[in-house]
C-alpha positions as CSV (number, residue, x, y, z in Angstrom):
1,X,169.3,132.4,-33.1
2,X,168.4,136.1,-33.7
3,X,170.8,136.1,-36.8
4,X,168.9,133.3,-38.4
5,X,165.6,134.6,-38.1
6,X,164.5,136.5,-41.4
7,X,162.1,139.1,-39.8
8,X,164.8,140.0,-37.2
9,X,167.3,140.3,-40.0
10,X,165.2,142.8,-41.6
11,X,164.7,144.8,-38.4
12,X,168.4,144.9,-37.7
13,X,169.1,146.1,-41.3
14,X,166.4,148.8,-40.8
15,X,168.0,149.8,-37.4
16,X,171.3,150.3,-38.8
17,X,170.1,152.5,-41.5
18,X,168.1,154.7,-38.7
19,X,164.8,153.6,-39.9
20,X,163.7,151.5,-36.9
21,X,164.2,153.9,-33.9
22,X,162.5,151.5,-31.3
23,X,165.2,148.8,-32.0
24,X,168.7,148.9,-30.6
25,X,171.7,146.3,-30.3
26,X,173.3,145.8,-27.0
27,X,177.0,145.5,-26.4
28,X,176.8,141.6,-27.2
29,X,174.9,142.3,-30.4
30,X,171.5,141.1,-28.9
31,X,168.7,143.0,-30.8
32,X,166.2,144.7,-28.4
33,X,162.9,146.4,-29.1
34,X,162.2,149.2,-26.4
35,X,164.6,147.6,-24.2
36,X,163.3,144.1,-24.5
37,X,165.1,141.1,-26.1
38,X,163.7,140.0,-29.4
39,X,162.9,136.5,-29.5
40,X,163.0,134.7,-32.7
41,X,160.0,132.9,-34.1
42,X,160.9,129.5,-32.9
43,X,158.1,127.8,-31.2
44,X,160.2,125.5,-29.2
45,X,162.5,128.3,-28.0
46,X,159.3,130.5,-27.0
47,X,157.9,127.5,-25.2
48,X,161.1,126.7,-23.3
49,X,161.3,130.4,-22.1
50,X,157.7,130.3,-21.0
51,X,158.2,127.1,-19.0
52,X,161.2,128.6,-17.4
53,X,159.5,131.6,-16.4
54,X,156.4,129.7,-14.9
55,X,158.8,127.4,-12.9
56,X,160.4,130.4,-11.1
């Protein structure tokens, strides 16, 4: 889903050009900001993640 998010696409492009130093890509290609996974701007996905965290 990260590859479909327009804002994350821009961040990935800037990262590869060396203009976004706080972003990195892990071995699987997952975009991270300061070591944390970037979650696309998808309301249902974010809601699902939050529900999963609160159930643990």
